NUFIGU-864756 format. One record per residue (C-alpha): residue in three letters; x, y, z. Coordinates in steps of 0.05 Angstrom, whole numbers, always signed. Each point is the difference from the previous one (the first is absolute). Example, Ala and Ser with C-alpha at 12.3 -4.5 7.8 and 13.67 -1.06 7.14 Angstrom:
NUFIGU-864756
<rec><type>ALA</type><x>+246</x><y>-90</y><z>+156</z></rec>
<rec><type>SER</type><x>+27</x><y>+69</y><z>-13</z></rec>
//
This chain:
NUFIGU-864756
<rec><type>UNK</type><x>+229</x><y>-212</y><z>+449</z></rec>
<rec><type>UNK</type><x>-47</x><y>+42</y><z>-4</z></rec>
<rec><type>UNK</type><x>+13</x><y>+71</y><z>+0</z></rec>
<rec><type>UNK</type><x>-20</x><y>+63</y><z>+23</z></rec>
<rec><type>UNK</type><x>-2</x><y>+65</y><z>-23</z></rec>
<rec><type>UNK</type><x>+7</x><y>+24</y><z>-87</z></rec>
<rec><type>UNK</type><x>+43</x><y>-49</y><z>-36</z></rec>
<rec><type>UNK</type><x>+59</x><y>+23</y><z>-51</z></rec>
<rec><type>UNK</type><x>+34</x><y>-14</y><z>-46</z></rec>
<rec><type>UNK</type><x>+54</x><y>-38</y><z>+37</z></rec>
<rec><type>UNK</type><x>-57</x><y>-57</y><z>+29</z></rec>
<rec><type>UNK</type><x>-2</x><y>-55</y><z>-29</z></rec>
<rec><type>UNK</type><x>-57</x><y>-8</y><z>-53</z></rec>
<rec><type>UNK</type><x>-13</x><y>-77</y><z>+31</z></rec>
<rec><type>UNK</type><x>-19</x><y>+24</y><z>+61</z></rec>
<rec><type>UNK</type><x>-46</x><y>+64</y><z>-22</z></rec>
<rec><type>UNK</type><x>-41</x><y>-58</y><z>-33</z></rec>
<rec><type>UNK</type><x>+6</x><y>-45</y><z>+63</z></rec>
<rec><type>UNK</type><x>-10</x><y>+51</y><z>+53</z></rec>
<rec><type>UNK</type><x>-68</x><y>+36</y><z>-48</z></rec>
<rec><type>UNK</type><x>-15</x><y>-56</y><z>-56</z></rec>
<rec><type>UNK</type><x>-61</x><y>+62</y><z>-19</z></rec>
<rec><type>UNK</type><x>+70</x><y>+25</y><z>-33</z></rec>
<rec><type>UNK</type><x>-11</x><y>-65</y><z>-45</z></rec>
<rec><type>UNK</type><x>-58</x><y>+54</y><z>-42</z></rec>
<rec><type>UNK</type><x>+43</x><y>+61</y><z>+5</z></rec>
<rec><type>UNK</type><x>+64</x><y>-44</y><z>-32</z></rec>
<rec><type>UNK</type><x>-50</x><y>-21</y><z>-56</z></rec>
<rec><type>UNK</type><x>-20</x><y>+75</y><z>-24</z></rec>
<rec><type>UNK</type><x>+75</x><y>+10</y><z>+1</z></rec>
<rec><type>UNK</type><x>+10</x><y>-46</y><z>-37</z></rec>
<rec><type>UNK</type><x>+55</x><y>-41</y><z>+37</z></rec>
<rec><type>UNK</type><x>+9</x><y>-73</y><z>-5</z></rec>
<rec><type>UNK</type><x>+18</x><y>-46</y><z>+57</z></rec>
<rec><type>UNK</type><x>+55</x><y>-38</y><z>+3</z></rec>
<rec><type>UNK</type><x>+54</x><y>+53</y><z>+35</z></rec>
<rec><type>UNK</type><x>+32</x><y>-29</y><z>+37</z></rec>
<rec><type>UNK</type><x>+25</x><y>+23</y><z>+64</z></rec>
<rec><type>UNK</type><x>+13</x><y>+70</y><z>-37</z></rec>
<rec><type>UNK</type><x>-16</x><y>+64</y><z>+32</z></rec>
<rec><type>UNK</type><x>-66</x><y>+44</y><z>-21</z></rec>
<rec><type>UNK</type><x>+39</x><y>+48</y><z>-47</z></rec>
<rec><type>UNK</type><x>+42</x><y>-62</y><z>-29</z></rec>
<rec><type>UNK</type><x>-73</x><y>-28</y><z>-25</z></rec>
<rec><type>UNK</type><x>-33</x><y>+65</y><z>-19</z></rec>
<rec><type>UNK</type><x>+64</x><y>+21</y><z>-45</z></rec>
<rec><type>UNK</type><x>+1</x><y>-75</y><z>-39</z></rec>
<rec><type>UNK</type><x>-75</x><y>+11</y><z>-19</z></rec>
<rec><type>UNK</type><x>+11</x><y>+69</y><z>-17</z></rec>
<rec><type>UNK</type><x>-51</x><y>+28</y><z>+62</z></rec>
<rec><type>UNK</type><x>+18</x><y>+68</y><z>+30</z></rec>
<rec><type>UNK</type><x>+20</x><y>-13</y><z>+78</z></rec>
<rec><type>UNK</type><x>-21</x><y>+57</y><z>+26</z></rec>
<rec><type>UNK</type><x>-66</x><y>-3</y><z>-33</z></rec>
<rec><type>UNK</type><x>-11</x><y>-73</y><z>+29</z></rec>
<rec><type>UNK</type><x>+23</x><y>+11</y><z>+63</z></rec>
<rec><type>UNK</type><x>-48</x><y>+58</y><z>+6</z></rec>
<rec><type>UNK</type><x>-63</x><y>-38</y><z>-23</z></rec>
<rec><type>UNK</type><x>+23</x><y>-64</y><z>+47</z></rec>
<rec><type>UNK</type><x>+21</x><y>+38</y><z>+64</z></rec>
<rec><type>UNK</type><x>-72</x><y>+42</y><z>-3</z></rec>
<rec><type>UNK</type><x>-44</x><y>-65</y><z>-13</z></rec>
<rec><type>UNK</type><x>+36</x><y>-46</y><z>+51</z></rec>
<rec><type>UNK</type><x>+10</x><y>+46</y><z>+58</z></rec>
<rec><type>UNK</type><x>-64</x><y>+41</y><z>-9</z></rec>
<rec><type>UNK</type><x>-2</x><y>+55</y><z>+49</z></rec>
<rec><type>UNK</type><x>+69</x><y>+2</y><z>+28</z></rec>
<rec><type>UNK</type><x>+21</x><y>+62</y><z>-45</z></rec>
<rec><type>UNK</type><x>+65</x><y>+15</y><z>-13</z></rec>
<rec><type>UNK</type><x>+4</x><y>-37</y><z>-72</z></rec>
<rec><type>UNK</type><x>+47</x><y>+47</y><z>-50</z></rec>
<rec><type>UNK</type><x>-33</x><y>+17</y><z>-70</z></rec>
<rec><type>UNK</type><x>+65</x><y>+29</y><z>-15</z></rec>
<rec><type>UNK</type><x>+25</x><y>-9</y><z>-62</z></rec>
<rec><type>UNK</type><x>-64</x><y>-53</y><z>-34</z></rec>
<rec><type>UNK</type><x>-12</x><y>-5</y><z>-69</z></rec>
<rec><type>UNK</type><x>-66</x><y>+16</y><z>-28</z></rec>
<rec><type>UNK</type><x>+11</x><y>-32</y><z>-64</z></rec>
<rec><type>UNK</type><x>+6</x><y>-70</y><z>+49</z></rec>
<rec><type>UNK</type><x>-55</x><y>+22</y><z>+36</z></rec>
<rec><type>UNK</type><x>-39</x><y>+16</y><z>-60</z></rec>
<rec><type>UNK</type><x>+19</x><y>-77</y><z>-25</z></rec>
<rec><type>UNK</type><x>-16</x><y>-32</y><z>+72</z></rec>
<rec><type>UNK</type><x>-73</x><y>+36</y><z>+2</z></rec>
<rec><type>UNK</type><x>-16</x><y>-20</y><z>-73</z></rec>
<rec><type>UNK</type><x>+17</x><y>-65</y><z>+16</z></rec>
<rec><type>UNK</type><x>-36</x><y>-2</y><z>+69</z></rec>
<rec><type>UNK</type><x>-62</x><y>+10</y><z>-60</z></rec>
<rec><type>UNK</type><x>+14</x><y>-52</y><z>-33</z></rec>
<rec><type>UNK</type><x>+6</x><y>-43</y><z>+69</z></rec>
<rec><type>UNK</type><x>-67</x><y>+16</y><z>+16</z></rec>
<rec><type>UNK</type><x>-37</x><y>+9</y><z>-60</z></rec>
<rec><type>UNK</type><x>+16</x><y>-61</y><z>-42</z></rec>
<rec><type>UNK</type><x>+18</x><y>-44</y><z>+66</z></rec>
<rec><type>UNK</type><x>-24</x><y>+9</y><z>+69</z></rec>
<rec><type>UNK</type><x>-68</x><y>+33</y><z>-16</z></rec>
<rec><type>UNK</type><x>-17</x><y>-56</y><z>-52</z></rec>
<rec><type>UNK</type><x>+22</x><y>-54</y><z>+49</z></rec>
<rec><type>UNK</type><x>-44</x><y>+28</y><z>+57</z></rec>
<rec><type>UNK</type><x>-61</x><y>+5</y><z>-41</z></rec>
<rec><type>UNK</type><x>+15</x><y>-79</y><z>-23</z></rec>
<rec><type>UNK</type><x>+0</x><y>-13</y><z>+77</z></rec>
<rec><type>UNK</type><x>-55</x><y>+42</y><z>+13</z></rec>
<rec><type>UNK</type><x>-44</x><y>-43</y><z>-56</z></rec>
<rec><type>UNK</type><x>+8</x><y>-69</y><z>+32</z></rec>
<rec><type>UNK</type><x>-5</x><y>+30</y><z>+67</z></rec>
<rec><type>UNK</type><x>-69</x><y>+32</y><z>-10</z></rec>
<rec><type>UNK</type><x>-51</x><y>-36</y><z>-44</z></rec>
<rec><type>UNK</type><x>-36</x><y>+56</y><z>-35</z></rec>
<rec><type>UNK</type><x>-54</x><y>-47</y><z>-30</z></rec>
<rec><type>UNK</type><x>-19</x><y>-19</y><z>+75</z></rec>
<rec><type>UNK</type><x>-7</x><y>+76</y><z>+27</z></rec>
<rec><type>UNK</type><x>-14</x><y>+73</y><z>-15</z></rec>
<rec><type>UNK</type><x>+47</x><y>+18</y><z>+53</z></rec>
<rec><type>UNK</type><x>+60</x><y>-43</y><z>-44</z></rec>
<rec><type>UNK</type><x>-22</x><y>+34</y><z>-63</z></rec>
<rec><type>UNK</type><x>+1</x><y>+72</y><z>+42</z></rec>
<rec><type>UNK</type><x>+71</x><y>-13</y><z>+19</z></rec>
<rec><type>UNK</type><x>+26</x><y>-17</y><z>-64</z></rec>
<rec><type>UNK</type><x>-33</x><y>+61</y><z>-34</z></rec>
<rec><type>UNK</type><x>+35</x><y>+34</y><z>+56</z></rec>
<rec><type>UNK</type><x>+70</x><y>-29</y><z>-12</z></rec>
<rec><type>UNK</type><x>-3</x><y>+13</y><z>-78</z></rec>
<rec><type>UNK</type><x>-18</x><y>+74</y><z>+10</z></rec>
<rec><type>UNK</type><x>+56</x><y>-3</y><z>+49</z></rec>
<rec><type>UNK</type><x>+49</x><y>-31</y><z>-56</z></rec>
<rec><type>UNK</type><x>-31</x><y>+61</y><z>-46</z></rec>
<rec><type>UNK</type><x>+18</x><y>+46</y><z>+48</z></rec>
<rec><type>UNK</type><x>+67</x><y>-16</y><z>+10</z></rec>
<rec><type>UNK</type><x>+11</x><y>-7</y><z>-77</z></rec>
<rec><type>UNK</type><x>-14</x><y>+67</y><z>-4</z></rec>
<rec><type>UNK</type><x>+39</x><y>+23</y><z>+60</z></rec>
<rec><type>UNK</type><x>+63</x><y>-32</y><z>-34</z></rec>
<rec><type>UNK</type><x>-13</x><y>+25</y><z>-75</z></rec>
<rec><type>UNK</type><x>-2</x><y>+71</y><z>+26</z></rec>
<rec><type>UNK</type><x>+69</x><y>-11</y><z>+21</z></rec>
<rec><type>UNK</type><x>+23</x><y>-37</y><z>-58</z></rec>
<rec><type>UNK</type><x>-32</x><y>+61</y><z>-54</z></rec>
<rec><type>UNK</type><x>+11</x><y>+59</y><z>+35</z></rec>
<rec><type>UNK</type><x>+44</x><y>-4</y><z>+64</z></rec>
<rec><type>UNK</type><x>+58</x><y>-48</y><z>-30</z></rec>
<rec><type>UNK</type><x>+1</x><y>+37</y><z>-66</z></rec>
<rec><type>UNK</type><x>+11</x><y>+68</y><z>+35</z></rec>
<rec><type>UNK</type><x>+54</x><y>-31</y><z>+49</z></rec>
<rec><type>UNK</type><x>+28</x><y>-27</y><z>-68</z></rec>
<rec><type>UNK</type><x>+2</x><y>+66</y><z>-23</z></rec>
<rec><type>UNK</type><x>+27</x><y>+36</y><z>+59</z></rec>
<rec><type>UNK</type><x>+67</x><y>-42</y><z>-7</z></rec>
<rec><type>UNK</type><x>+11</x><y>+22</y><z>-75</z></rec>
<rec><type>UNK</type><x>+4</x><y>+68</y><z>+39</z></rec>
<rec><type>UNK</type><x>-78</x><y>+21</y><z>-31</z></rec>
<rec><type>UNK</type><x>-45</x><y>+33</y><z>+49</z></rec>
<rec><type>UNK</type><x>-73</x><y>-3</y><z>-11</z></rec>
<rec><type>UNK</type><x>-35</x><y>+66</y><z>+19</z></rec>
<rec><type>UNK</type><x>-71</x><y>-33</y><z>+3</z></rec>
<rec><type>UNK</type><x>+14</x><y>-64</y><z>+46</z></rec>
<rec><type>UNK</type><x>+42</x><y>-10</y><z>+58</z></rec>
<rec><type>UNK</type><x>+1</x><y>-60</y><z>+56</z></rec>
<rec><type>UNK</type><x>-39</x><y>+47</y><z>+44</z></rec>
<rec><type>UNK</type><x>-60</x><y>-24</y><z>-38</z></rec>
<rec><type>UNK</type><x>+27</x><y>-65</y><z>+11</z></rec>
<rec><type>UNK</type><x>+0</x><y>+9</y><z>+70</z></rec>
<rec><type>UNK</type><x>-65</x><y>+37</y><z>+10</z></rec>
<rec><type>UNK</type><x>-44</x><y>-57</y><z>-34</z></rec>
<rec><type>UNK</type><x>+47</x><y>-67</y><z>+16</z></rec>
<rec><type>UNK</type><x>-61</x><y>-39</y><z>+25</z></rec>
<rec><type>UNK</type><x>+19</x><y>-57</y><z>+56</z></rec>
<rec><type>UNK</type><x>-17</x><y>-64</y><z>-51</z></rec>
<rec><type>UNK</type><x>+7</x><y>-48</y><z>+57</z></rec>
<rec><type>UNK</type><x>-70</x><y>+36</y><z>+46</z></rec>
<rec><type>UNK</type><x>-49</x><y>-34</y><z>-47</z></rec>
<rec><type>UNK</type><x>+29</x><y>-71</y><z>+4</z></rec>
<rec><type>UNK</type><x>+4</x><y>+11</y><z>+73</z></rec>
<rec><type>UNK</type><x>-67</x><y>+11</y><z>+8</z></rec>
<rec><type>UNK</type><x>-15</x><y>-56</y><z>-47</z></rec>
<rec><type>UNK</type><x>+30</x><y>-45</y><z>+50</z></rec>
<rec><type>UNK</type><x>-42</x><y>+30</y><z>+55</z></rec>
<rec><type>UNK</type><x>-59</x><y>-17</y><z>-33</z></rec>
<rec><type>UNK</type><x>+21</x><y>-74</y><z>-11</z></rec>
<rec><type>UNK</type><x>+15</x><y>-9</y><z>+69</z></rec>
<rec><type>UNK</type><x>-65</x><y>+24</y><z>+27</z></rec>
<rec><type>UNK</type><x>-54</x><y>-12</y><z>-59</z></rec>
<rec><type>UNK</type><x>+22</x><y>-57</y><z>-31</z></rec>
<rec><type>UNK</type><x>-32</x><y>-75</y><z>+23</z></rec>
<rec><type>UNK</type><x>+53</x><y>-46</y><z>-21</z></rec>
<rec><type>UNK</type><x>-13</x><y>-65</y><z>+15</z></rec>
<rec><type>UNK</type><x>+75</x><y>-26</y><z>-16</z></rec>
<rec><type>UNK</type><x>+56</x><y>+44</y><z>+40</z></rec>
<rec><type>UNK</type><x>+69</x><y>-29</y><z>-42</z></rec>
<rec><type>UNK</type><x>-18</x><y>+32</y><z>-71</z></rec>
<rec><type>UNK</type><x>-24</x><y>+76</y><z>+31</z></rec>
<rec><type>UNK</type><x>+54</x><y>-2</y><z>+52</z></rec>
<rec><type>UNK</type><x>+46</x><y>-11</y><z>-49</z></rec>
<rec><type>UNK</type><x>-30</x><y>+58</y><z>-44</z></rec>
<rec><type>UNK</type><x>-5</x><y>+41</y><z>+61</z></rec>
<rec><type>UNK</type><x>+67</x><y>-3</y><z>+12</z></rec>
<rec><type>UNK</type><x>+34</x><y>+11</y><z>-73</z></rec>
<rec><type>UNK</type><x>-47</x><y>+67</y><z>+2</z></rec>
<rec><type>UNK</type><x>+29</x><y>+21</y><z>+66</z></rec>
<rec><type>UNK</type><x>+65</x><y>-8</y><z>-33</z></rec>
<rec><type>UNK</type><x>-16</x><y>+38</y><z>-64</z></rec>
<rec><type>UNK</type><x>-25</x><y>+55</y><z>+42</z></rec>
<rec><type>UNK</type><x>+68</x><y>+13</y><z>+37</z></rec>
<rec><type>UNK</type><x>+34</x><y>-9</y><z>-56</z></rec>
<rec><type>UNK</type><x>-37</x><y>+55</y><z>-38</z></rec>
<rec><type>UNK</type><x>+3</x><y>+46</y><z>+64</z></rec>
<rec><type>UNK</type><x>+80</x><y>-13</y><z>-8</z></rec>
<rec><type>UNK</type><x>-10</x><y>+17</y><z>-71</z></rec>
<rec><type>UNK</type><x>-29</x><y>+68</y><z>+17</z></rec>
<rec><type>UNK</type><x>+56</x><y>+9</y><z>+54</z></rec>
<rec><type>UNK</type><x>+43</x><y>-7</y><z>-55</z></rec>
<rec><type>UNK</type><x>-25</x><y>+50</y><z>-41</z></rec>
<rec><type>UNK</type><x>-20</x><y>+51</y><z>+65</z></rec>
<rec><type>UNK</type><x>+62</x><y>-12</y><z>+30</z></rec>
<rec><type>UNK</type><x>+61</x><y>-3</y><z>-42</z></rec>
<rec><type>UNK</type><x>-33</x><y>+5</y><z>-80</z></rec>
<rec><type>UNK</type><x>-38</x><y>+69</y><z>-3</z></rec>
<rec><type>UNK</type><x>+55</x><y>+38</y><z>+50</z></rec>
<rec><type>UNK</type><x>+56</x><y>-32</y><z>-43</z></rec>
<rec><type>UNK</type><x>-42</x><y>+34</y><z>-66</z></rec>
<rec><type>UNK</type><x>-17</x><y>+75</y><z>+38</z></rec>
<rec><type>UNK</type><x>+80</x><y>-5</y><z>+8</z></rec>
<rec><type>UNK</type><x>+11</x><y>-12</y><z>-71</z></rec>
<rec><type>UNK</type><x>-45</x><y>+48</y><z>-28</z></rec>
<rec><type>UNK</type><x>+26</x><y>+52</y><z>+51</z></rec>
<rec><type>UNK</type><x>+71</x><y>-3</y><z>-11</z></rec>
<rec><type>UNK</type><x>+0</x><y>-16</y><z>-81</z></rec>
<rec><type>UNK</type><x>+51</x><y>-48</y><z>+12</z></rec>
<rec><type>UNK</type><x>-8</x><y>-63</y><z>-41</z></rec>
<rec><type>UNK</type><x>+42</x><y>-38</y><z>+62</z></rec>
<rec><type>UNK</type><x>-24</x><y>-65</y><z>-24</z></rec>
<rec><type>UNK</type><x>+26</x><y>+5</y><z>-62</z></rec>
<rec><type>UNK</type><x>+82</x><y>+16</y><z>+17</z></rec>
<rec><type>UNK</type><x>+45</x><y>-26</y><z>-54</z></rec>
<rec><type>UNK</type><x>+19</x><y>-59</y><z>+51</z></rec>
<rec><type>UNK</type><x>+53</x><y>-49</y><z>-16</z></rec>
<rec><type>UNK</type><x>-25</x><y>-74</y><z>-25</z></rec>
<rec><type>UNK</type><x>+4</x><y>-59</y><z>+37</z></rec>
<rec><type>UNK</type><x>+30</x><y>-61</y><z>-30</z></rec>
<rec><type>UNK</type><x>-67</x><y>-32</y><z>-14</z></rec>
<rec><type>UNK</type><x>-23</x><y>+64</y><z>-39</z></rec>
<rec><type>UNK</type><x>+64</x><y>-6</y><z>-38</z></rec>
<rec><type>UNK</type><x>-21</x><y>-80</y><z>-8</z></rec>
<rec><type>UNK</type><x>-74</x><y>+19</y><z>-20</z></rec>
<rec><type>UNK</type><x>+18</x><y>+58</y><z>-49</z></rec>
<rec><type>UNK</type><x>+39</x><y>-58</y><z>-40</z></rec>
<rec><type>UNK</type><x>-52</x><y>-42</y><z>-2</z></rec>
<rec><type>UNK</type><x>-44</x><y>+45</y><z>-28</z></rec>
<rec><type>UNK</type><x>+47</x><y>+22</y><z>-44</z></rec>
<rec><type>UNK</type><x>+2</x><y>-62</y><z>-22</z></rec>
<rec><type>UNK</type><x>-70</x><y>-18</y><z>-19</z></rec>
<rec><type>UNK</type><x>-18</x><y>-36</y><z>+65</z></rec>
<rec><type>UNK</type><x>-75</x><y>+6</y><z>+25</z></rec>
<rec><type>UNK</type><x>-15</x><y>+9</y><z>+72</z></rec>
<rec><type>UNK</type><x>-7</x><y>-73</y><z>+14</z></rec>
<rec><type>UNK</type><x>+52</x><y>-18</y><z>-35</z></rec>
<rec><type>UNK</type><x>+47</x><y>+54</y><z>+46</z></rec>
<rec><type>UNK</type><x>-27</x><y>-33</y><z>+57</z></rec>
<rec><type>UNK</type><x>+9</x><y>-66</y><z>-18</z></rec>
<rec><type>UNK</type><x>+71</x><y>+13</y><z>-13</z></rec>
<rec><type>UNK</type><x>+21</x><y>+48</y><z>+60</z></rec>
<rec><type>UNK</type><x>-47</x><y>-47</y><z>+48</z></rec>
<rec><type>UNK</type><x>-50</x><y>+55</y><z>+22</z></rec>
<rec><type>UNK</type><x>-69</x><y>+10</y><z>-9</z></rec>
<rec><type>UNK</type><x>-33</x><y>+38</y><z>-66</z></rec>
<rec><type>UNK</type><x>-25</x><y>+58</y><z>+60</z></rec>
<rec><type>UNK</type><x>+67</x><y>+10</y><z>+18</z></rec>
<rec><type>UNK</type><x>+21</x><y>-2</y><z>-71</z></rec>
<rec><type>UNK</type><x>-51</x><y>+52</y><z>-19</z></rec>
<rec><type>UNK</type><x>+21</x><y>+45</y><z>+70</z></rec>
<rec><type>UNK</type><x>+70</x><y>-1</y><z>-22</z></rec>
<rec><type>UNK</type><x>-10</x><y>+30</y><z>-72</z></rec>
<rec><type>UNK</type><x>-39</x><y>+53</y><z>+29</z></rec>
<rec><type>UNK</type><x>+53</x><y>+23</y><z>+51</z></rec>
<rec><type>UNK</type><x>+45</x><y>-6</y><z>-65</z></rec>
<rec><type>UNK</type><x>-43</x><y>+43</y><z>-42</z></rec>
<rec><type>UNK</type><x>-6</x><y>+47</y><z>+65</z></rec>
<rec><type>UNK</type><x>+78</x><y>+6</y><z>+10</z></rec>
<rec><type>UNK</type><x>+17</x><y>+6</y><z>-82</z></rec>
<rec><type>UNK</type><x>-68</x><y>+36</y><z>-21</z></rec>
<rec><type>UNK</type><x>+2</x><y>-53</y><z>-54</z></rec>
<rec><type>UNK</type><x>-59</x><y>-28</y><z>-14</z></rec>
<rec><type>UNK</type><x>+7</x><y>-52</y><z>-71</z></rec>
<rec><type>UNK</type><x>+45</x><y>-50</y><z>-11</z></rec>
<rec><type>UNK</type><x>+33</x><y>+31</y><z>-61</z></rec>
<rec><type>UNK</type><x>+18</x><y>+49</y><z>+42</z></rec>
<rec><type>UNK</type><x>+17</x><y>-40</y><z>+62</z></rec>
<rec><type>UNK</type><x>+51</x><y>-40</y><z>-61</z></rec>
<rec><type>UNK</type><x>+35</x><y>+69</y><z>-10</z></rec>
<rec><type>UNK</type><x>+6</x><y>+4</y><z>+72</z></rec>
<rec><type>UNK</type><x>+33</x><y>-79</y><z>+7</z></rec>
<rec><type>UNK</type><x>+52</x><y>+15</y><z>-67</z></rec>
<rec><type>UNK</type><x>+28</x><y>+76</y><z>+30</z></rec>
<rec><type>UNK</type><x>+7</x><y>-30</y><z>+70</z></rec>
<rec><type>UNK</type><x>+28</x><y>-70</y><z>-24</z></rec>
<rec><type>UNK</type><x>-50</x><y>-43</y><z>+37</z></rec>
<rec><type>UNK</type><x>-4</x><y>-35</y><z>-72</z></rec>
<rec><type>UNK</type><x>+37</x><y>-13</y><z>-59</z></rec>
<rec><type>UNK</type><x>-33</x><y>+28</y><z>-64</z></rec>
<rec><type>UNK</type><x>+15</x><y>-82</y><z>-34</z></rec>
<rec><type>UNK</type><x>-35</x><y>-29</y><z>+54</z></rec>
<rec><type>UNK</type><x>-73</x><y>+48</y><z>-16</z></rec>
<rec><type>UNK</type><x>+3</x><y>+4</y><z>-73</z></rec>
<rec><type>UNK</type><x>-46</x><y>-71</y><z>-17</z></rec>
<rec><type>UNK</type><x>-59</x><y>+32</y><z>+45</z></rec>
<rec><type>UNK</type><x>+17</x><y>+71</y><z>-31</z></rec>
<rec><type>UNK</type><x>-7</x><y>-31</y><z>-71</z></rec>
<rec><type>UNK</type><x>-71</x><y>-36</y><z>+32</z></rec>
//
């Protein structure tokens, strides 16, 4: 049944997906796998090592734009950074290359100068998106990671990012209008299909920017102002996180852990990142000591691994 208003942790995840299928992209970027049955959103997030408040903040902003009242309290800066990093991978490694392949099929560059110009325009646009997202990966995210470690920068602030934050979907909108108005197409299926993808990608990029402007930047500003590593509280490990520690200590790879626990490798990586944030332990050797001290494993179980 369709729900009006914002979603909460008590709502069922399956209802959210059926009501707002676009949330599948959000789930993918948070590393939430399907197959959650009738479980509520909060329980599904916990099982996948995802901060519920952050997931709901993103979901409610994107599925209920303009309604207002979306709570940003308690959002995790680290979870937002992971979400945005995964979004970059989606656009640069999947979405934009897929559109380019379809565009090549739809506009034959050997038959028209206009076709060649369209492809050149698109390639220049993709290069612009690469520059935009590379800046975030090389400058903004390391700055945020330093804040999470309690280190403040004297030369950079998130306001610099805000003032130079380009709306990367704008030129895609222009390309869409150029094709609609000026490309002399004999057929319609291929071109209309790629136009549909461009429309969709334009909306996805706008949503990506909305999360950065509306949630990420304010959260980083609060973190910088408070000087408190709110994302780094020593929280209790979940049962799944303890299972993953045991697997790591036994020398299993991320893929082996994923197969053993019937989850995705991406979810394993997310859990390991959360474990490192909670424990401030980043090596397998450190986790081994933690596991022994906290009686998660017996020394006899890992002697062979240590010997290797």
